[in-house]
C-alpha positions as CSV (number, residue, x, y, z in Angstrom):
1,M,0.0,0.0,0.0
2,P,2.7,2.6,0.9
3,Q,4.5,1.8,-2.4
4,Q,1.2,2.2,-4.4
5,K,0.5,5.5,-2.6
6,S,4.0,6.8,-3.3
7,S,3.7,5.8,-7.0
8,K,0.4,7.7,-7.2
9,S,2.0,10.8,-5.6
10,F,4.9,10.7,-8.1
11,K,2.5,10.4,-11.0
12,K,0.5,13.3,-9.7
13,I,3.6,15.5,-9.4
14,L,4.7,14.4,-12.9
15,L,1.3,15.2,-14.5
16,T,1.1,18.5,-12.6
17,T,4.5,19.5,-13.8
18,I,3.9,18.5,-17.5
19,S,0.4,20.2,-17.6
20,N,1.5,23.4,-16.0
21,Q,3.8,25.3,-18.5
22,P,5.5,27.6,-15.9
23,L,6.3,24.6,-13.6
24,L,7.6,22.6,-16.6
25,I,9.8,25.6,-17.8
26,A,11.1,26.1,-14.2
27,T,12.3,22.5,-14.3
28,L,13.9,22.8,-17.7
29,M,15.5,26.1,-16.8
30,G,17.1,24.3,-13.9
31,L,18.7,22.0,-16.4
32,A,20.0,25.0,-18.4
33,S,21.5,26.7,-15.3
34,G,23.2,23.6,-13.9
35,L,24.8,22.4,-17.1
36,P,27.7,24.9,-17.6
37,L,28.8,25.0,-13.9
38,L,31.0,21.9,-13.6
39,L,32.2,22.2,-17.2
40,T,34.5,25.0,-15.9
41,K,35.2,23.4,-12.6
42,S,35.7,19.7,-11.7
43,T,35.2,18.3,-15.2
44,L,37.6,20.9,-16.7
45,K,40.1,20.3,-14.0
46,T,40.0,16.5,-14.6
47,W,40.8,17.1,-18.3
48,L,43.7,19.6,-17.4
49,R,45.3,17.3,-14.7
50,E,45.1,14.2,-17.0
51,S,46.8,16.3,-19.7
52,G,49.7,17.1,-17.3
53,V,48.8,20.6,-16.2
54,D,50.4,21.6,-12.9
55,L,48.4,22.2,-9.8
56,E,49.3,25.9,-9.6
57,S,47.9,26.5,-13.0
58,I,44.7,24.5,-12.3
59,G,44.2,26.5,-9.1
60,L,44.6,29.8,-10.9
61,I,42.1,28.8,-13.6
62,S,39.6,28.4,-10.7
63,L,39.5,32.3,-10.7
64,A,37.5,32.0,-13.9
65,G,34.5,31.5,-11.6
66,I,34.6,35.0,-10.2
67,P,31.5,36.1,-12.3
68,Y,29.3,33.8,-10.1
69,T,30.5,35.9,-7.2
70,L,30.0,39.3,-8.8
71,K,26.8,38.7,-10.8
72,F,24.8,41.1,-8.5
73,L,26.8,44.0,-10.1
74,W,25.2,43.6,-13.5
75,A,21.8,42.1,-12.4
76,P,20.1,45.6,-12.5
77,Y,20.9,45.9,-16.2
78,L,18.9,42.8,-16.9
79,D,16.0,44.4,-15.0
80,H,16.1,47.7,-16.9
81,F,17.1,46.7,-20.4
82,S,15.6,44.5,-23.1
83,L,17.9,43.4,-26.0
84,S,15.1,42.8,-28.5
85,I,11.3,42.6,-29.0
86,L,11.4,39.2,-27.4
87,G,11.3,40.8,-24.0
88,R,13.5,41.5,-21.0
89,R,13.9,38.0,-19.7
90,T,13.7,36.0,-23.0
91,S,16.2,38.2,-24.8
92,W,18.8,37.9,-22.1
93,L,18.3,34.1,-21.9
94,I,18.7,33.7,-25.6
95,L,21.9,35.8,-25.7
96,S,23.5,34.0,-22.8
97,Q,22.6,30.5,-24.0
98,V,23.9,31.2,-27.6
99,M,27.1,32.5,-26.1
100,L,27.4,29.4,-23.9
101,V,26.9,27.1,-26.9
102,L,29.6,28.8,-28.9
103,A,32.0,28.9,-26.0
104,L,31.6,25.2,-25.1
105,A,32.1,24.3,-28.7
106,A,35.2,26.6,-28.9
107,I,36.9,25.1,-25.8
108,S,36.6,21.6,-27.3
109,F,39.1,22.5,-30.0
110,L,41.8,23.7,-27.6
111,Q,44.6,21.7,-26.1
112,P,45.7,22.1,-22.5
113,A,49.4,21.6,-23.4
114,T,49.5,24.5,-25.9
115,D,46.4,26.6,-25.3
116,L,46.1,26.9,-21.5
117,N,45.8,30.7,-21.4
118,L,43.1,30.6,-24.0
119,I,41.3,27.8,-22.1
120,A,41.3,30.0,-19.0
121,F,39.9,33.0,-21.0
122,V,37.1,30.8,-22.6
123,A,36.3,29.4,-19.1
124,F,35.9,32.9,-17.8
125,F,33.6,33.7,-20.8
126,I,31.5,30.6,-20.0
127,C,31.2,31.6,-16.3
128,F,30.2,35.1,-17.2
129,F,27.3,34.1,-19.5
130,S,26.4,31.2,-17.2
131,A,26.0,33.7,-14.3
132,T,24.1,36.0,-16.6
133,Q,21.8,33.2,-17.5
134,D,21.3,32.4,-13.7
135,I,20.1,36.0,-13.1
136,A,17.6,35.9,-15.9
137,V,16.4,32.4,-14.9
138,D,15.8,33.4,-11.3
139,A,13.9,36.5,-12.3
140,Y,11.8,34.5,-14.8
141,R,10.9,31.9,-12.2
142,R,9.8,34.5,-9.7
143,E,7.8,36.5,-12.3
144,T,5.9,33.5,-13.9
145,L,5.0,31.4,-10.9
146,T,2.2,32.4,-8.5
147,D,2.8,32.6,-4.8
148,K,1.2,29.1,-4.4
149,E,3.4,27.7,-7.1
150,L,6.7,29.3,-6.1
151,A,7.8,26.8,-3.5
152,F,7.0,23.8,-5.6
153,G,8.4,25.4,-8.7
154,S,11.7,26.3,-6.9
155,S,12.0,22.6,-5.8
156,L,11.5,21.5,-9.4
157,Y,14.2,24.0,-10.5
158,V,16.6,22.6,-7.9
159,Y,16.0,19.0,-9.1
160,G,16.6,20.1,-12.7
161,Y,19.7,21.9,-11.6
162,R,21.1,18.8,-9.7
163,I,20.3,16.5,-12.7
164,A,22.3,18.9,-14.9
165,L,25.2,18.8,-12.5
166,W,25.2,15.0,-12.7
167,I,25.1,15.1,-16.5
168,A,28.0,17.6,-16.6
169,R,30.1,15.6,-14.2
170,V,29.5,12.0,-15.5
171,V,28.7,12.1,-19.2
172,P,31.8,14.0,-20.3
173,L,34.1,11.6,-18.4
174,Y,32.6,8.6,-20.0
175,I,32.8,10.2,-23.5
176,A,36.4,11.3,-22.9
177,T,37.2,7.7,-21.7
178,Y,36.0,6.1,-24.9
179,Y,36.3,8.9,-27.4
180,S,38.0,12.2,-26.6
181,W,37.7,15.4,-24.6
182,K,36.8,17.2,-27.8
183,A,33.8,14.9,-28.3
184,A,32.8,15.4,-24.7
185,Y,32.7,19.2,-24.8
186,L,31.0,19.2,-28.2
187,T,28.3,17.0,-26.8
188,M,27.8,19.4,-23.9
189,A,27.5,22.3,-26.4
190,G,24.8,20.3,-28.2
191,L,22.9,19.7,-25.0
192,M,23.2,23.4,-24.1
193,A,21.7,24.3,-27.5
194,L,18.6,22.2,-26.7
195,N,17.8,24.7,-23.9
196,L,17.2,27.3,-26.6
197,I,14.0,25.3,-27.5
198,T,12.7,25.9,-24.0
199,T,13.6,29.6,-24.0
200,W,12.0,30.1,-27.4
201,H,8.7,28.6,-26.3
202,A,8.7,30.3,-22.9
203,K,6.2,33.1,-22.5
204,E,7.7,36.5,-21.6
205,P,6.6,37.4,-18.0
206,V,4.1,40.2,-17.7
207,V,5.4,42.6,-15.0
208,E,4.2,46.1,-14.3
209,I,6.8,48.8,-14.8
210,D,6.5,50.1,-11.2
211,Q,7.5,46.6,-10.0
212,R,11.0,47.0,-11.5
213,P,13.8,48.6,-9.4
214,A,13.5,52.3,-10.0
215,N,17.1,53.3,-9.6
216,F,20.5,52.3,-8.2
217,A,19.4,53.1,-4.6
218,G,16.4,50.8,-5.0
219,A,18.5,48.0,-6.3
220,F,21.4,48.1,-3.9
221,I,21.5,50.7,-1.1
222,L,18.0,50.3,0.3
223,P,18.2,46.5,0.7
224,L,21.6,46.8,2.5
225,Q,20.3,49.6,4.7
226,D,17.2,47.5,5.6
227,F,19.4,44.5,6.5
228,F,21.7,46.4,8.9
229,L,18.9,48.4,10.6
230,R,16.5,45.4,10.9
231,I,18.9,43.0,12.7
232,G,21.4,45.5,14.2
233,A,24.8,46.5,12.9
234,K,26.9,44.2,15.2
235,R,24.8,41.2,14.5
236,A,24.7,42.0,10.8
237,V,28.5,42.1,10.6
238,L,28.9,38.8,12.5
239,T,26.2,37.2,10.3
240,L,28.0,38.3,7.1
241,L,31.3,36.9,8.5
242,F,29.5,33.6,9.3
243,I,28.2,33.5,5.7
244,L,31.8,34.0,4.5
245,F,33.3,31.2,6.6
246,F,30.6,28.5,7.1
247,K,31.4,26.5,3.9
248,L,34.9,27.8,3.3
249,G,36.9,24.7,4.2
250,D,34.5,22.4,2.4
251,S,34.5,24.6,-0.7
252,Y,38.2,25.2,-0.7
253,A,38.8,21.4,-0.6
254,S,36.5,20.9,-3.6
255,V,38.7,23.1,-5.8
256,L,41.3,20.4,-6.2
257,T,39.4,17.1,-5.6
258,S,39.4,16.2,-9.3
259,P,43.2,16.5,-9.7
260,F,43.5,14.7,-6.4
261,Y,41.6,11.7,-7.7
262,I,43.8,11.6,-10.8
263,D,47.0,11.8,-8.7
264,L,45.8,8.8,-6.6
265,G,45.4,6.7,-9.8
266,F,41.6,6.7,-10.1
267,Q,40.4,6.3,-13.7
268,K,37.9,8.6,-15.3
269,D,35.1,6.0,-15.4
270,E,35.7,5.3,-11.6
271,I,35.5,9.0,-10.9
272,A,32.3,9.2,-13.0
273,S,30.7,6.3,-11.2
274,I,31.6,7.1,-7.6
275,D,32.1,10.9,-7.4
276,G,29.6,11.6,-10.2
277,T,26.7,9.1,-9.9
278,F,27.1,7.8,-6.3
279,G,27.9,11.3,-5.1
280,F,24.8,12.7,-6.9
281,F,22.4,10.4,-5.1
282,T,24.0,10.8,-1.7
283,Q,23.9,14.6,-2.0
284,F,20.2,14.3,-2.7
285,L,19.9,12.1,0.4
286,G,21.7,14.8,2.4
287,L,19.3,17.6,1.1
288,L,16.2,15.5,2.0
289,L,17.6,14.4,5.4
290,G,18.8,17.9,6.2
291,S,15.4,19.4,5.3
292,A,13.6,16.9,7.6
293,L,15.9,17.5,10.5
294,I,15.6,21.3,10.2
295,V,11.9,21.0,10.7
296,R,12.5,19.0,13.9
297,W,15.6,20.8,15.3
298,G,15.2,24.3,13.9
299,I,17.8,26.2,11.9
300,T,20.2,27.2,14.7
301,K,20.8,23.6,16.1
302,S,20.9,22.2,12.5
303,L,23.6,24.7,11.5
304,W,25.7,23.6,14.5
305,Y,25.3,19.8,14.0
306,F,25.6,19.9,10.2
307,G,28.6,22.2,10.4
308,I,30.4,19.7,12.5
309,L,29.5,16.8,10.2
310,Q,30.6,18.9,7.2
311,M,34.0,19.6,8.8
312,V,34.6,16.0,9.8
313,S,33.6,14.8,6.3
314,T,36.3,17.0,4.7
315,G,38.8,15.1,7.0
316,G,37.8,12.0,5.0
317,F,40.0,13.2,2.2
318,V,43.0,13.1,4.6
319,L,42.4,9.4,5.1
320,L,42.1,8.9,1.3
321,S,45.3,10.7,0.7
322,I,47.1,8.3,3.2
323,Y,45.5,5.0,1.9
324,G,45.7,6.0,-1.8
325,H,43.8,4.1,-4.5
326,N,41.1,2.3,-2.6
327,L,37.6,2.1,-4.2
328,Q,35.8,1.1,-1.0
329,L,37.3,4.0,1.0
330,F,36.7,6.4,-2.0
331,A,33.0,5.5,-2.0
332,A,32.8,5.9,1.8
333,V,34.4,9.3,1.7
334,I,32.3,10.5,-1.2
335,S,29.1,9.2,0.5
336,F,29.9,10.9,3.8
337,E,31.1,14.2,2.2
338,N,28.1,14.5,-0.1
339,T,25.5,13.6,2.5
340,S,26.9,16.0,5.1
341,G,27.5,18.7,2.5
342,G,23.9,18.4,1.3
343,M,22.6,18.7,4.9
344,G,24.8,21.7,5.5
345,T,23.6,23.3,2.3
346,A,20.0,22.8,3.2
347,A,20.4,24.5,6.6
348,F,22.6,27.2,5.2
349,L,20.1,28.2,2.4
350,A,17.2,28.1,4.9
351,Y,19.2,30.4,7.3
352,M,20.0,32.9,4.5
353,A,16.4,32.9,3.3
354,S,15.2,33.6,6.9
355,L,17.3,36.7,7.0
356,T,15.7,38.4,4.0
357,N,13.0,41.0,4.1
358,R,10.1,40.1,1.9
359,A,10.3,43.5,0.3
360,Y,13.9,42.9,-0.9
361,T,14.1,39.1,-1.0
362,A,15.7,38.7,-4.4
363,T,18.3,41.4,-3.9
364,Q,19.3,40.5,-0.4
365,Y,19.4,36.7,-1.2
366,A,21.5,37.3,-4.3
367,L,23.9,39.5,-2.3
368,M,24.3,36.9,0.4
369,T,24.8,34.0,-2.0
370,S,27.4,36.1,-3.9
371,L,29.1,36.9,-0.6
372,M,29.2,33.2,0.3
373,A,31.3,32.7,-2.8
374,V,33.7,35.6,-2.3
375,P,36.4,33.9,-0.2
376,L,36.4,30.8,-2.4
377,S,36.7,32.9,-5.6
378,L,39.6,34.9,-4.2
379,L,41.4,32.0,-2.5
380,S,40.9,29.3,-5.1
381,G,43.9,30.6,-7.1
382,T,46.1,29.7,-4.1
383,S,44.9,26.1,-3.7
384,G,47.3,24.6,-6.3
385,F,50.3,26.4,-4.7
386,L,49.3,25.2,-1.2
387,A,48.7,21.6,-2.3
388,N,52.0,21.5,-4.2
389,D,54.0,22.9,-1.2
390,V,52.5,20.9,1.7
391,G,51.2,17.8,-0.1
392,W,47.7,16.3,-0.3
393,T,47.5,15.2,3.4
394,W,48.3,18.5,4.9
395,F,46.3,20.4,2.3
396,F,43.1,18.6,3.3
397,T,44.0,18.9,7.0
398,I,44.1,22.6,6.5
399,C,40.8,22.5,4.7
400,T,39.3,20.6,7.6
401,L,40.5,23.1,10.2
402,A,39.2,25.9,8.1
403,G,35.7,24.9,9.1
404,I,36.3,25.9,12.8
405,P,35.8,29.7,12.4
406,G,32.3,29.1,11.0
407,L,31.4,26.9,14.0
408,I,32.7,29.5,16.4
409,L,30.6,32.2,14.8
410,I,27.5,30.0,15.1
411,R,27.9,30.0,18.8
412,I,28.6,33.7,19.0
413,I,25.6,34.8,16.9
414,T,22.2,34.7,18.8
415,L,19.9,33.4,16.1
416,R,16.3,34.5,16.8
417,I,14.6,32.5,14.1
């Protein structure tokens, strides 16, 4: 009976999604947003390391992801300007997606041994238009879904996003194993092009002019002023520091995990199966488990417990660096790291959402998520130098200890949620 009831619920969700165009488009746009991300991160780093590129260079190429951190700077332009008669949202979506297709195709023709600087430039180009697409997609989702649909539609978007991350992590590795990296990235460019079909059929949101940000103050200064006045200047500063540090160690470690796996002797298909597929499902488990425990414990306690688990899981890479090529240990470390990381992410996103004023939700949330990525974007370039100087064991030990400031700040801040 429970299985039959679950099956009926799944069918109901599926039929609701397919029959409701805004919900369906929210799901498909999640796929569009998630696809480019790993193609300039772990997947690209696997290609570079396998091609013999040194860790210092791989770490520096991570700086190409800075547009994800700074996207709030040009977000107001997407609110004020339309590039064509297609409309504000649709025109920016088409531009960013066309540019992404061209860039992914272009990078496939480059060789890490001779074109590393050009690869870094194209990776930055991909990140810029991927971040631009994210701005337009987030705005489109908020403007097309009703208040009743928004929570469900956002969940569908996240599922689409996570599926795209799995595709971008696993499919290129298998294609590169049996064919070539050129074929892998050309395939990803082709998949990205399919998203243009969704955008072309998406209806432009109808938004009253007075709902748009009126000026620079309305877009930036007023939301910041509201944040500091509403929760107090001291608590606001401590809160922003907490956002900076909570996932720093976990994120800093992730910069070089792909080269780390290659150095330990894991093959591309092993990485795809364990880190890609197995990691994908355990992260989903972490998100679901974290969401359930937040309801029971509350955000404050969840942040503390999940933060400890998140830090301990990073220490699993220390063990892996000592024992080397061990598939069972690799699977255990990935399982623990992804589950705890998913739990930490669930609590962290819930916490940031709880801090926003409904009058400025989009701007304040965008600023906080951008702030969360600032230290990683600035420090990622140093990761290769540090790993090369101290070795993998000490590198991941440092990443583990980097989680302590975030835990201390949890205890300092009085969270009235």
